[in-house]
N, C-alpha and C positions, 0 to 999 in steps of 0.2 A: 400511600393513600389508602384509606379503608374503603370497604365496599359501600357503606352507608354514605360516605362523603362523595362517592362517585355519582350517586343519584340525587344529591342534595341541591345542585345548582339547576337553574332554568335551562342552561345550555346542555347539561347532561341529560335532563329529562327529555329535551327535544331530540337528542340523539337516540334515546331509547324508543321514543314514539316513531322515529323514522326507520326503525328496524323492519326487516321483511319477515312477516309472519306467514307461515305456510300451513295449510290444513289438508289432511288426507282423511276422508270419511266416505264410506259407500253411500251415505244418505245425504244428498244435496241440501236438504232442508237443514240438517245439522250444521253444515258449513255456513249456510246463509245466516242462521241465528247467531252462531259464534262470531262471525265477522261483524254483524250489527253491534253486538256487545262491545267488541274491541274498537270499532269506529267511534262509538259513543265515548270511549275512554281516550280518544285522540289518535289512535293508530290509523295510518293511511296507506300502508303498503302491504298487499296481500297476494298470495298465490295459492291455488287450491286445485284439487282433483278428486273426483269420486271414483276414478278408475284405479284400483289398487295395483293392477298389473303394470300400469305405466307410471306409478308413483316414483319409483327409484330414479328413473331417467329424468323426471321433472325435478326431483330434489337435487340431483347432481347438476342439472342445468341452472337452477335458481340459487342454490346455496343459501337457504334461508337462515336467518339469525335465530329463529326458534321454530320448531316443528310441532304441531298439534296432531297427534296420530291416533286414529281409532284402532283398537286391537282386533276386534272381531269383524272381519270383512271377508266376503267371498273372493275367490281368486287368491291373491297374495295377502296373507294376514299381516296384522301389525307386528306380530312376533317375527315373521319372516323378513319383513322390511328392516326391523331393528337388527336382526342377525346379519343381514347383507350390509347394512351401513357400517357395522363394526369392522368389516373387512375391506372397507373402501377408504383410502387415505383422505380424500377430500370431504368425507361425510361422517367419519367416526366421531368427530368432535362437535357435531351439530347438536345443541341441547334439544331434547325431545320430551314433551309432556304427553303422556298417553291418556286417552279417554276410554273409559270402560264402565260398563254398568255392573261388572262383576264385583262381588264383595269377597271373593275367595282370596285368601292371603297368598296362596301358591301362585295365582295368576300375577299378582303384583310383584312377587319375588322373582318370578321368571322374567318379567319385563325389566326389572332392575338389573338382573344378571346380564341381560342383553344390551344394557347401556342406557335405559330410560333415565331421565333426570327427575321427573316428578309425575304425579297422578292427578287426574280430575275425574270425579264421578259423574256419570250421566244419570239424569239430565243435569247439564252444567248450570251452576249458580253463577250469575253474571259478576258479582263482587269477587267471588273466589277465583273465577277465570282471570279477571283483570289483575288481581293481586299475584297469582302464581306466574302469569306471563311476565309481569314487571320484575318480580324477584329473579326469575330465570334469566331474563335479559340483563339485569344488573350484575348478576353473578358472572355471566358470560363476558360482559364488558370489563369487569374487574380482572378476570382471568386472562382475557386477551391483552389487556394493558400490561400485565406482568410478563406474559410469555412472548408477545408479538410486537412490542414497541420499545424503541430506544429510550432509555431514561433521560439521557442528556438533552436530546433534541425533540423528543416526543414523536418522532417519525416512526413509521413501521420499520421493523428490523429485517435482517436478511431472511429469516424464516418466513415472515409474512410476504416479503417481496417474491420469494421463490414460489410460494403458494399462489399468489396472484398471477405470476408469470405462467405457471402451469395452466391456470384457468384461461388466460388469454391465448395460450397456444392451442388449447382445446377448442376455443371459440374460433380461432383462425382456421383450424382444420375443418370444422363443421361448415363454416361460411365461405371459405376461400379468401378471407381478408388477409391483409398484411399488417404487420406491426413493427415496432422498433424498441430496442433497449438502449438507453444512453448511460454509459458508465462514467461518472464524473469523479475525478481525483483532484485534490488540492495540490498545487505545485509547491514543492519544498516546504511542506507543512512542518516537517521536523525542525526547521530553522526557527519557526515561530515559537515552538515549545522550548528550544534551547536558549533563545534570546530573552524571552519574556516569561517563561515558566508555563506549566500545564494549565494553570487557572486561566491565563490569557488565551491559551490554545483552545480551551473549552468554550470561551466566549466567541472566538472566531468560528468554531464549528456551529454554534447556535445561530450566529448571524448568517453564516452561509446557508444553513437550513432554511431560515426565514426568507432569504433572498430567492432561493430556488423555488420555494413554494409560491412566492409572489410572481415569479417569472412564468409559472405554468398557468395555462388557461383551459377552460373546458373545450374551446375550439381547437385545441391541440389534438383532439381526437376527431377524425372526420367520419362521416357516414352515420348511420342510425344504429345505435347500440341497444336502445331500450333502457328503461329505468334500472334494470338489474344486470346489464351487461358489464364487461370489464371496463374500468375507467382509468384515466391518466392517474398515475400514482408515483409518489416520491418516497424513497426509502434510504436509510443510512445502513449500509451493509458491513462496514468496518470502520476503523479509526477515522480516516480522513477521506473516505470514499462513499459516494452516494450513487443510487441508481434511479433512473426515471423510466417508467413503463408507458409507452405510447401504444395502446392496444390495437388501434387501427390508424394507419397512415395511407394516404392516397399514393404518394410517391416518396422517394428518398429526400426530396426537397423539403418535405414537412419536418423530417428529423433535423435537417440542416437549419431550418428556420428556428426551431426550438433551441438548438445548440448555440446559435449565434446570440440569442436572447440571454441564455445562461452565461455565456462568456462575458457579455456586457455587464450584467448585474453583479457578477462575482468580482469583476475587476475594479469596481468602485472602492475608494479607500476605506480601510477599517481604522478605528481609533481605539487604542487601549491606553488609558491614562493620557500621558503626553506624547505617546508614540503613534505615528501614522503608519499603517501597514499597507503595503501593496500586495494583495493576494490574488493569484490567478488560478485558473483551473484548466485541466486537460480533459477532453471528452472522447471516449471511444463509442462508436455506434455499430450495433449489430442489428440487422433486419431479419425478421422471421416471416415466412419459413426459409428464406434464401440462405441465411447464415446459421440455421439450426432449427430443429423441431422439438428439442428437449430443453428444459430450463437450464441444466448444467452446461449444455453446449452453447446456448445463446449468451449466458452471462460470461462464460469463459472467453468467447470470441469478442464480446464487447470490452472485457478487461484487457485482452491482448491489444486491441486497437487503442485503448486509453494509454497503455504503457508505451506504445509506439509513438503516440502523440507527444508524450513527455520527452522521449528520446529525441524527437525531431525538433525540439525547441520550445515545447510547452505553450500554454495559452492558445490551444487550437483544438479542432475537432477532426477526427479521422474515422473513416468507415473501415470495418473489418474486411479483409480480403483473403483469398486462399493463399496468396503469396505471403501475406503477413503470418498466417498460420504455419506455413512451411518454414518461415524464418524462426518462429518460436520453437518449432520442433528441432530445428538445427541447433538452436541455442541450448536447448535441453540436452541434446545429444553431446554437444561439445562440453557442457558442464560435467556430464558424467565421465567423458573421456579425460577431462582435466583432473577429476578426482582420482582416476586410475593412474594418471601420469605421475602424480605425487608418489603413489604406492610403487610404481614400476620404475622409478628413477629415470624418467624421461626429461627431467628439468636440467638445464645447464646454466651456469653463471658465466656471463661475459663481463669484461672489465674495461671501463673507459678511463684513460689516464687523467689525473689532475696534476697540472704543471705549475711549478713555482715560476712566476712571471719574471722575477729579477734574474734568476740563474738559468731558466729553461730546463731545469731538471724535473723529472717525473717524481713527485713526492707522495702521490696517493692514487687511488682508483675508486671509482664508483662501481659497486657490484650490481649488475642488471640481469634479471632472470630471463631466460629464453626457454621455449618449449620445443624439444626435438621430437616431433610427432613421427611415429613409425611409418606413416603413409604420406602425410602432408609435408613432411620435412620441417624446417624451422618455422614455427608459428610466431609472428611478431607479437610483442607484448600488448599492443592496442587491441588485439583480438581476444586475448584471454584474461588480462588483468581485470577489466570491467566485469567479466563473468565471475571471476574469483571473488570480487568484492560483493556482488549481488548474492552469491550463493553462500558466503561465509567461508569459502575455501581459502580466502586470502590469509586467514590466521595460520593454518598448517603450512601454506605456501611460504608465508613470511618466516615461520620457524625454520623451514628447510633452507631458505636463503641465508639466514643468520648462521645456521650450523655449518653450511657448506663454505661460506666465506671465512669463518673462523678456521675450519679445517684447512682451507687453501692457504691462509696466512701462515699457519704453523708448518705446512708442507714447504712453503717457500723458505721459511727460516731454517728448517732442517736441511734443506738442500744448499745452504750457504749463500742464498741470494739476499739482496737488499730488500727488506720487507716494507712495502708501502703502507700508508694508512688506508684502510679499506672502509669506504662509506657504504652503509646499508640503509635502505629506505624502510621506514616503519609505517605500516598502514594505520589508518585511524581506528580500524576494528581492533588491531593488535594492541594499540596504546590504551584504548578504552577498557580493555579487560583488566588493566591494573596489575598485571603480573609480568611486565616486561623485564624488570630488574631481576626477578627470580629466574625467569627463562634464560636471560643472558648469563647470569652467574653459573647456572647449570651447564650451559653450552661451553663456557670458558673452561670449566672444570673438566668437562669431557674431552675437549680438544687440546687443551694446554695452550691455547692461543693467548697472546699478549693483549690485554684489554686496551692498552695505550695505543695499539695499532688499529683500533676500531673507532669509527665515528658513526653515530646513529643520526639519521636525518629525519626530522619531523616537519610537517607543514605548519604554517602560521595558524590555520584554522583549527588544527588538532589541539595545539597547546593553549589556544585562547578560548576554547569552549568553556572551560571551567578553570580560569587562570589561577585562582587562589589554591585550589586543590592540586592542580598540576605542578605548581612550584615544588611541592613536597615530593611528588612522584618523580620529577626530573632530578631532584637532589639525590634520591635513592639510586636512580640509574647512574648518575654521575659518580657515586661512591664506588661503583664497580671498577672504575678506572677508564671507562670509555669516554670519548668526547661527544658533545652534542652539537648538532647543527640545525639551523632553521632553514628549511628548503623552500624554494619557489617564493622567496621574499618579495613583497610588493603586490602579490595577487590576493592576499587575505585581508585581515582587518586588525592587525596588531595595534595595541595601545602602548605608546612609549612609556607610560607610567608603570606598565607591567613588564615590558620587554627587558628593561635593565635589571629586573629582579630575578629573571630566569638564569640558571647556571649554564649559560650557553658558551660555546667556544668559537663558533663559526656562523657566518651568515652567507647564504647562497642567493645571488641575484638571479631572478627568473629570466629565462632565455628571451621572453617577449620584450624585455627592456633592452637586452643586448642587440636585438634585431633592429632597434631604432637607431643604433649608431651606424651612420652611413660612411663616415670618414674620420680620420684622426683629428680633424678640426671641429667635428660635430659637437655641439654643446648639449649633450643628453643630460638635461638637468636632473632627472630622476635618478639616474645611475650615480651621478656625482653626489647627490644628496644622500643616497643609501650608503655609499662608501664612507662619507664623512660621519654619518650617524653611527655606523658600525664601529668605526675606529674610536668614536667618542665613548662607546660602550665597552671598549676593550675587546672587540671581536675581530677576527680575521675575516677576509672577504674572498669568496670564490664566485667567479662569473661562469655560468654554464651556457652552452650554445654558441661559443665563439667559433666563427667560421672564416673570418678575414683578418689579414694583417692590420687593417685599419682599426678594426675593433680591438685587437690586442694592444696596439699602440695607444689607443685612447685609455684603456684600462691601466696600462703601465704608467701613463702620464698622471693618472689620478690616484695612484697608490693602491690599486687592487692587488692582493697578494698572489692569488692562484686563478687558473682558468681550466676549463675542460670544454671540449667540443671537437668538431670535425677538422678544425685547423690543425690539431695535433694527431687525432686518431678517432675513428669510430670505435664503438665497443667491440672487443675481440675476445676469443676464448682464452682461458687461463694460460695455456702453454704458449700461445702467440704473444700474450702480454709479457710473460716472463722473458721470452727470447728477445723482444724488442726493447724492453724498458728496465729490466731488473738485473741484467748482467753487470757484474762489477768491473 
């Protein structure tokens, strides 16, 4: 958008006329005359002072859209005010038109060097005054639009939000009032982009922005702020995250009321072509000054609460608390420790046997990583695997698992033991990098392990994200000699029209379906259907999570080839596994 286009519409002109014009002049009559000229042109909002010594404080408090500043004043001169504004974060960008009766070029040059935007000669010509104020405001609006607003939604961006929050915190400190920041995150937004593409994702973001704007009301700020006080504002601060500033709230219930309204409007169905989308939001609430007195602290705490709301089930609003902050710090500490654990060789592989149902012989093992913490002992995977995924450490961790499993396989062979097929879980992050076949080939070359003794396990969701492209990737991996297994089958969204095209060898039934088998006579229809479908596609079937003889008998009766679970053994260290299951 060009600057002249910005001032072309009636709405844009109305916005310009609604700007706050501030005048600083030691002669009250000059202020009065200037304001009359601007009122005749349609301007309605003014602030002024003839006390130059108190001008800076008033400018900082009012934050005008344009400042008309007399240069020659007793007390603090216009030059000194300009110089002070240049060193004040909140004031250095306020456009300033200086008024002077001096025709000296050096005077004008000095004012320009100190940050003045334009000049007006005294006595002021009314037409020139109106023209210069309008042009200055239009230039400011255009510059602000580029620097301070999100191009997709038209909302203020992070920079503008932090600026407004800083002002609201200053207001809170001066007046003793309380406020709140609501950090709104769209739940599972990545899935919208993956399923329908980024264009549809942009439409959802625009729709969400409109709904949030409609959900906010002037009455969401309580108390008397005045015309120029901080106001309720909505911003988009990152890809799928928004913030709402409530500069004055009477109680925490005010923030809850606004949050509930947002949750309701966001949850209404979205439509993209023939697709109906159910999109929800999670909200974190930080109150100020209780939860912070600086912009960084308040937004950090609101974000932490939002992430906790997502972890707790999504589509909810949670307040920040000191306990939540402590948990976040603990999480950060543990992530750093995990990074060092990879470097310090604190990881261990445990192996759970995979048993041939017909013969009862252990024919394979799933390699499962454990963390041997020097102080905490053995850390269970549910505590550190999610951290590894969030931080990106899952990629080097996955490489370590693959390398150590191959090393162990070759060590068993060299010791003259019967080598089982070792199954290795591949994370979605590792697969999406597209270098899995290259990585595996390098590890096989380094360790000398037999690729036919390896099975790579991938989940349904991973291989179905981009089915056509993934067919080729899986074919390259299969060419290394390793087998491919689809893990946790039944919990994803596989399409049979694609499934039979993938170069798979094995299908693993998720433990949640096995748990539904209560007795040998139980007709667990889903399990029966999965076994029949897998056999129809030429795949062998492994059932995981088998804990009872009844479950095993059911699987035997319906033709399942292998099982793993506590009925045979829990995961155990490599030496224990070899002693129990690999002796000839």
